[in-house]
Backbone as a printed PyTorch tensor [residue, N CA C, xyz], in Angstrom:
tensor([[[  0.8330,  -1.1810,   0.0000],
         [  0.0000,   0.0000,   0.0000],
         [  0.8750,   1.2400,   0.0000]],

        [[  0.4720,   2.2270,  -0.7740],
         [  1.2070,   3.4870,  -0.8310],
         [  0.7040,   4.4630,   0.2100]],

        [[  1.0020,   5.6980,   0.0010],
         [  0.5510,   6.7710,   0.8860],
         [ -0.9160,   7.0680,   0.6040]],

        [[ -1.6650,   7.3980,   1.6470],
         [ -3.0490,   7.8120,   1.4660],
         [ -3.0780,   9.2990,   1.1170]],

        [[ -3.9180,   9.6490,   0.1440],
         [ -4.1690,  11.0380,  -0.2010],
         [ -5.6830,  11.2510,  -0.1230]],

        [[ -6.0960,  12.5090,  -0.0080],
         [ -7.4770,  12.8100,   0.3440],
         [ -8.0970,  13.8200,  -0.6180]],

        [[ -9.3540,  13.5330,  -0.9820],
         [-10.1300,  14.4150,  -1.8550],
         [-11.3630,  14.8860,  -1.1020]],

        [[-11.5780,  16.1940,  -1.0680],
         [-12.7500,  16.7710,  -0.4300],
         [-13.7920,  17.0240,  -1.5080]],

        [[-15.0260,  16.6400,  -1.2130],
         [-16.1380,  16.8500,  -2.1370],
         [-17.3090,  17.4990,  -1.4090]],

        [[-17.9760,  18.4020,  -2.1070],
         [-19.2070,  18.9640,  -1.5570],
         [-20.2860,  17.8810,  -1.6180]],

        [[-21.4010,  18.1310,  -0.9740],
         [-22.5060,  17.1680,  -0.9910],
         [-22.9190,  16.8390,  -2.4300]],

        [[-23.0250,  17.8480,  -3.2760],
         [-23.4350,  17.6350,  -4.6600],
         [-22.4020,  16.8110,  -5.4420]],

        [[-21.1320,  17.1300,  -5.2520],
         [-20.0610,  16.3820,  -5.9370],
         [-20.0230,  14.9370,  -5.4500]],

        [[-20.2670,  14.7260,  -4.1590],
         [-20.3080,  13.3870,  -3.5790],
         [-21.4350,  12.5730,  -4.2070]],

        [[-22.5950,  13.2050,  -4.3500],
         [-23.7410,  12.5140,  -4.9420],
         [-23.4780,  12.1300,  -6.3970]],

        [[-22.8320,  12.9830,  -7.1460],
         [-22.4750,  12.6760,  -8.5380],
         [-21.5100,  11.4910,  -8.5850]],

        [[-20.5110,  11.5000,  -7.7100],
         [-19.5450,  10.3930,  -7.6700],
         [-20.2190,   9.0910,  -7.2590]],

        [[-21.1340,   9.1570,  -6.2900],
         [-21.8510,   7.9520,  -5.8530],
         [-22.7320,   7.3870,  -6.9550]],

        [[-23.1970,   8.2380,  -7.8500],
         [-24.0450,   7.8000,  -8.9590],
         [-23.2230,   7.2850, -10.1390]],

        [[-21.8950,   7.1970,  -9.9580],
         [-21.0270,   6.6570, -11.0060],
         [-20.2500,   7.6960, -11.7740]],

        [[-20.4530,   8.9670, -11.4360],
         [-19.7140,  10.0320, -12.1020],
         [-18.2900,  10.1420, -11.5710]],

        [[-17.5240,  11.0260, -12.1560],
         [-16.1350,  11.1880, -11.7180],
         [-16.0340,  11.8590, -10.3530]],

        [[-14.9540,  11.5630,  -9.6670],
         [-14.6170,  12.2430,  -8.4170],
         [-13.8730,  13.5060,  -8.8420]],

        [[-14.5950,  14.6200,  -8.8300],
         [-13.9780,  15.8740,  -9.2640],
         [-14.8260,  17.0590,  -8.8310]],

        [[-14.1820,  18.1980,  -8.8270],
         [-14.8210,  19.4790,  -8.5390],
         [-14.6440,  20.3640,  -9.7730]],

        [[-15.3860,  21.4490,  -9.8720],
         [-15.2080,  22.3410, -11.0240],
         [-13.7640,  22.8150, -11.2180]],

        [[-13.0360,  23.0540, -10.1270],
         [-11.6410,  23.4910, -10.2660],
         [-10.7760,  22.3980, -10.8990]],

        [[-11.1150,  21.1360, -10.6420],
         [-10.3710,  20.0340, -11.2530],
         [-10.5540,  20.0400, -12.7650]],

        [[-11.7890,  20.2670, -13.2010],
         [-12.0860,  20.3280, -14.6350],
         [-11.3310,  21.5000, -15.2600]],

        [[-11.3760,  22.6570, -14.6060],
         [-10.7190,  23.8620, -15.1250],
         [ -9.2050,  23.6880, -15.2050]],

        [[ -8.6080,  23.0470, -14.1790],
         [ -7.1470,  22.9000, -14.1280],
         [ -6.6330,  21.6980, -14.9150]],

        [[ -7.4970,  20.7430, -15.2400],
         [ -7.0740,  19.5800, -16.0230],
         [ -6.5060,  18.4430, -15.2010]],

        [[ -6.6900,  18.4870, -13.8980],
         [ -6.2510,  17.4040, -13.0100],
         [ -7.0850,  17.4400, -11.7430]],

        [[ -7.0690,  16.3260, -10.9980],
         [ -7.8330,  16.2380,  -9.7580],
         [ -6.9210,  16.6050,  -8.5930]],

        [[ -7.3390,  17.6020,  -7.8430],
         [ -6.5860,  18.0860,  -6.6830],
         [ -6.8020,  17.1610,  -5.4890]],

        [[ -5.7210,  16.7670,  -4.8430],
         [ -5.7610,  15.9900,  -3.6130],
         [ -4.9210,  16.7030,  -2.5620]],

        [[ -5.0540,  16.2630,  -1.3130],
         [ -4.2170,  16.7450,  -0.2060],
         [ -3.6690,  15.5400,   0.5400]],

        [[ -2.5240,  15.7270,   1.1750],
         [ -2.0120,  14.7160,   2.0930],
         [ -2.7290,  14.9050,   3.4310]],

        [[ -2.5340,  13.9790,   4.3500],
         [ -3.1280,  14.1180,   5.6830],
         [ -2.6730,  15.4190,   6.3430]],

        [[ -1.4080,  15.7710,   6.1450],
         [ -0.8670,  16.9840,   6.7610],
         [ -1.4500,  18.2470,   6.1390]],

        [[ -1.8780,  18.1900,   4.8910],
         [ -2.3950,  19.3560,   4.1760],
         [ -3.9130,  19.4980,   4.2770]],

        [[ -4.5860,  18.4470,   4.7090],
         [ -6.0380,  18.3810,   4.6080],
         [ -6.7560,  19.5030,   5.3520]],

        [[ -6.4280,  19.7620,   6.6100],
         [ -7.1630,  20.7860,   7.3590],
         [ -6.9770,  22.1670,   6.7400]],

        [[ -5.7860,  22.4800,   6.2750],
         [ -5.5710,  23.7760,   5.6300],
         [ -6.3980,  23.8910,   4.3530]],

        [[ -6.5180,  22.7980,   3.6070],
         [ -7.3630,  22.7900,   2.4130],
         [ -8.8160,  23.0320,   2.7890]],

        [[ -9.2830,  22.3520,   3.8210],
         [-10.6680,  22.5380,   4.2760],
         [-10.9130,  23.9850,   4.7070]],

        [[ -9.9810,  24.5490,   5.4450],
         [-10.1410,  25.9200,   5.9410],
         [-10.0960,  26.9450,   4.8150]],

        [[ -9.2490,  26.7230,   3.8240],
         [ -9.0860,  27.6850,   2.7240],
         [-10.2250,  27.6150,   1.7100]],

        [[-10.6260,  26.4180,   1.3230],
         [-11.5370,  26.2650,   0.1930],
         [-12.9690,  25.8630,   0.5610]],

        [[-13.2250,  25.3860,   1.7660],
         [-14.5370,  24.8280,   2.0840],
         [-15.2230,  25.4910,   3.2750]],

        [[-14.6790,  26.5750,   3.7630],
         [-15.2790,  27.2710,   4.9040],
         [-16.7070,  27.6780,   4.5550]],

        [[-17.6250,  27.3890,   5.4760],
         [-19.0200,  27.7360,   5.2850],
         [-19.8270,  26.7300,   4.4780]],

        [[-19.1890,  25.6520,   4.0230],
         [-19.8890,  24.6440,   3.2230],
         [-20.2060,  23.4300,   4.0970]],

        [[-21.4660,  23.2330,   4.3770],
         [-21.8960,  22.0790,   5.1610],
         [-22.1470,  20.8950,   4.2410]],

        [[-22.0620,  19.6930,   4.7980],
         [-22.3630,  18.4910,   4.0400],
         [-21.2210,  17.9680,   3.2010]],

        [[-20.0060,  18.4110,   3.4690],
         [-18.8410,  17.9260,   2.7030],
         [-18.4310,  16.5290,   3.1640]],

        [[-17.7280,  15.8540,   2.2770],
         [-17.1610,  14.5360,   2.5440],
         [-15.6910,  14.5660,   2.1680]],

        [[-14.9150,  13.6950,   2.7990],
         [-13.5370,  13.4800,   2.3700],
         [-13.3790,  11.9860,   2.0970]],

        [[-12.6810,  11.6830,   1.0250],
         [-12.4310,  10.2990,   0.6280],
         [-10.9310,  10.0750,   0.5390]],

        [[-10.4870,   8.8900,   0.9750],
         [ -9.0630,   8.5630,   0.8990],
         [ -8.8030,   7.6400,  -0.2910]],

        [[ -7.6360,   7.8210,  -0.8730],
         [ -7.2030,   7.0390,  -2.0220],
         [ -5.7420,   6.6590,  -1.8160]],

        [[ -5.3560,   5.5280,  -2.3740],
         [ -3.9870,   5.0260,  -2.2830],
         [ -3.1920,   5.5340,  -3.4860]],

        [[ -2.0620,   6.1680,  -3.2290],
         [ -1.2420,   6.6960,  -4.3250],
         [ -0.8280,   5.5960,  -5.3100]],

        [[ -0.6870,   4.3680,  -4.8450],
         [ -0.2770,   3.2730,  -5.7340],
         [ -1.3040,   2.9810,  -6.8250]],

        [[ -2.5350,   3.4050,  -6.6260],
         [ -3.5860,   3.1330,  -7.6050],
         [ -3.5480,   4.0550,  -8.8150]],

        [[ -2.6870,   5.0640,  -8.8110],
         [ -2.6930,   6.0480,  -9.8940],
         [ -1.4840,   5.9790, -10.8240]],

        [[ -0.4380,   5.2890, -10.4600],
         [  0.7190,   5.1410, -11.3360],
         [  1.2440,   6.4750, -11.8280]],

        [[  1.5410,   6.5290, -13.1240],
         [  2.1430,   7.7180, -13.7260],
         [  1.1770,   8.9010, -13.8030]],

        [[ -0.1120,   8.6670, -13.5640],
         [ -1.0770,   9.7690, -13.5860],
         [ -0.9420,  10.6780, -12.3620]],

        [[ -0.2580,  10.1920, -11.3120],
         [ -0.0520,  10.9820, -10.0960],
         [  1.2200,  11.8050, -10.2250]],

        [[  1.0750,  13.0980, -10.0190],
         [  2.2150,  14.0260, -10.0290],
         [  2.2060,  14.8060,  -8.7230]],

        [[  3.3940,  15.0000,  -8.1550],
         [  3.5440,  15.8230,  -6.9570],
         [  4.0450,  17.1780,  -7.4260]],

        [[  3.2130,  18.2150,  -7.2220],
         [  3.5320,  19.5270,  -7.7660],
         [  3.4180,  20.6100,  -6.6960]],

        [[  4.2770,  21.6190,  -6.8390],
         [  4.2620,  22.7250,  -5.8850],
         [  2.9640,  23.4920,  -6.0000]],

        [[  2.4180,  23.8210,  -4.8570],
         [  1.1910,  24.6210,  -4.7960],
         [  1.3010,  25.5360,  -3.5850]],

        [[  0.2650,  25.6350,  -2.8120],
         [  0.1850,  26.5300,  -1.6610],
         [  1.4510,  26.4480,  -0.8080]],

        [[  2.1060,  27.5850,  -0.6290],
         [  3.3020,  27.6490,   0.2080],
         [  4.4640,  26.8270,  -0.3220]],

        [[  4.4990,  26.5800,  -1.6310],
         [  5.5380,  25.7580,  -2.2670],
         [  5.5560,  24.3240,  -1.7510]],

        [[  4.4890,  23.9120,  -1.0720],
         [  4.3550,  22.5340,  -0.6110],
         [  4.0100,  21.6480,  -1.8100]],

        [[  4.4690,  20.4210,  -1.8120],
         [  4.1390,  19.4880,  -2.8820],
         [  2.7730,  18.8620,  -2.6230]],

        [[  1.8640,  19.0250,  -3.5770],
         [  0.5130,  18.4760,  -3.4830],
         [  0.3360,  17.3770,  -4.5170]],

        [[ -0.4350,  16.3380,  -4.1720],
         [ -0.7150,  15.2730,  -5.1340],
         [ -1.8150,  15.6940,  -6.1060]],

        [[ -1.5260,  15.5530,  -7.3950],
         [ -2.4840,  15.8520,  -8.4550],
         [ -2.5810,  14.6260,  -9.3440]],

        [[ -3.7890,  14.2440,  -9.7050],
         [ -3.9930,  13.0890, -10.5790],
         [ -4.4810,  13.5790, -11.9390]],

        [[ -3.6960,  13.2910, -12.9540],
         [ -4.0230,  13.6410, -14.3300],
         [ -4.7100,  12.4480, -14.9770]],

        [[ -5.9230,  12.2100, -14.5650],
         [ -6.6870,  11.0870, -15.0870],
         [ -8.0170,  10.9880, -14.3800]],

        [[ -8.7420,   9.9600, -14.7260],
         [-10.0710,   9.7230, -14.1960],
         [ -9.9750,   9.1300, -12.7900]],

        [[-10.7400,   9.6720, -11.8600],
         [-10.8020,   9.1550, -10.4950],
         [-12.2520,   8.7620, -10.2240]],

        [[-12.4510,   7.5620,  -9.7210],
         [-13.7950,   7.0520,  -9.4310],
         [-13.8660,   6.5500,  -7.9890]],

        [[-15.0760,   6.5290,  -7.4430],
         [-15.2490,   6.0690,  -6.0640],
         [-14.8330,   4.6150,  -5.8740]],

        [[-14.8650,   3.7950,  -6.9220],
         [-14.4500,   2.3980,  -6.7650],
         [-12.9840,   2.3000,  -6.3360]],

        [[-12.2100,   3.3620,  -6.5350],
         [-10.8070,   3.3970,  -6.1010],
         [-10.6670,   3.8440,  -4.6460]],

        [[-11.7230,   4.3650,  -4.0740],
         [-11.6970,   4.9230,  -2.7210],
         [-11.4220,   3.8340,  -1.6850]],

        [[-10.6510,   4.1870,  -0.6820],
         [-10.3510,   3.2580,   0.4190],
         [-11.2450,   3.4940,   1.6300]],

        [[-11.6270,   4.7610,   1.8830],
         [-12.4920,   5.0990,   3.0130],
         [-13.0960,   6.4730,   2.7490]],

        [[-14.1780,   6.7840,   3.4830],
         [-14.7770,   8.1150,   3.3670],
         [-15.3540,   8.5340,   4.7140]],

        [[-15.4940,   9.8300,   4.8770],
         [-16.0140,  10.4060,   6.1040],
         [-16.9010,  11.6060,   5.7840]],

        [[-18.0730,  11.7090,   6.4210],
         [-18.8100,  12.9770,   6.3760],
         [-18.0950,  13.9400,   7.3230]],

        [[-18.0800,  15.2110,   6.9800],
         [-17.3030,  16.1710,   7.7640],
         [-18.1970,  17.0640,   8.6090]],

        [[-17.8320,  17.1910,   9.8660],
         [-18.4980,  18.1190,  10.7820],
         [-17.9120,  19.5110,  10.5730]],

        [[-18.6640,  20.5100,  10.9590],
         [-18.2070,  21.8990,  10.8500],
         [-17.6030,  22.3250,  12.1870]],

        [[-16.4390,  22.9620,  12.1110],
         [-15.7620,  23.4440,  13.3080],
         [-16.2590,  24.8160,  13.7240]],

        [[-15.7630,  25.3140,  14.8490],
         [-16.2300,  26.5950,  15.3830],
         [-15.9630,  27.7780,  14.4540]],

        [[-14.9790,  27.6680,  13.5650],
         [-14.6810,  28.7720,  12.6400],
         [-15.4700,  28.6640,  11.3370]],

        [[-16.3350,  27.6430,  11.2210],
         [-17.1520,  27.4830,  10.0230],
         [-16.5470,  26.6030,   8.9580]],

        [[-15.3320,  26.1300,   9.1710],
         [-14.6870,  25.2300,   8.2090],
         [-14.9370,  23.7810,   8.6140]],

        [[-15.0770,  22.8950,   7.6350],
         [-15.1760,  21.4740,   7.9670],
         [-13.9150,  21.0100,   8.6900]],

        [[-14.0810,  20.0270,   9.5530],
         [-12.9630,  19.4840,  10.3270],
         [-12.4700,  18.1810,   9.7220]],

        [[-11.1650,  18.0670,   9.5620],
         [-10.5800,  16.8120,   9.0900],
         [-10.9020,  15.7110,  10.0930]],

        [[-11.1830,  14.5140,   9.6210],
         [-11.4970,  13.4070,  10.5350],
         [-10.3320,  13.1370,  11.4890]],

        [[-10.6360,  12.9000,  12.7720],
         [ -9.5690,  12.6610,  13.7510],
         [ -8.6370,  11.5220,  13.3700]],

        [[ -9.1520,  10.4270,  12.7800],
         [ -8.2640,   9.3190,  12.4440],
         [ -7.3500,   9.6540,  11.2750]],

        [[ -7.7000,  10.5990,  10.4380],
         [ -6.7950,  11.0600,   9.3710],
         [ -5.7310,  11.9550,   9.9760]],

        [[ -6.1460,  12.8610,  10.8510],
         [ -5.2080,  13.8000,  11.4890],
         [ -4.1680,  13.0420,  12.3000]],

        [[ -4.5810,  11.9740,  12.9870],
         [ -3.6340,  11.1850,  13.8030],
         [ -2.5760,  10.5130,  12.9460]],

        [[ -2.8800,  10.2120,  11.6810],
         [ -1.9360,   9.5460,  10.7850],
         [ -0.8660,  10.4940,  10.2680]],

        [[ -1.1290,  11.7870,  10.3700],
         [ -0.1880,  12.7450,   9.7740],
         [  1.0120,  12.9800,  10.6590]]])
């Protein structure tokens, strides 16, 4: 097993993925790749991009499942983020969590993901 990486989806995006659609957000379509975060990056991603959005989910994926489609590229703060240049489907998912909202209005990363970081 490789490293776990995490994709955050809104309720609507989650429903599309559950119905057999791709695991993606509009920014993924615009950028041409699927944005992921590591366990260490997840809470900052939630705070920056998902504040005020209730009903979000996070799904974990194994980096080994993406082969050459996975690229580690500099993004926020010159940190290396996992990006997948290919199709991502829920059948590849290893686990998922509904996200609670924290006191600042941002979804909270699941405690068992945070402990792994």
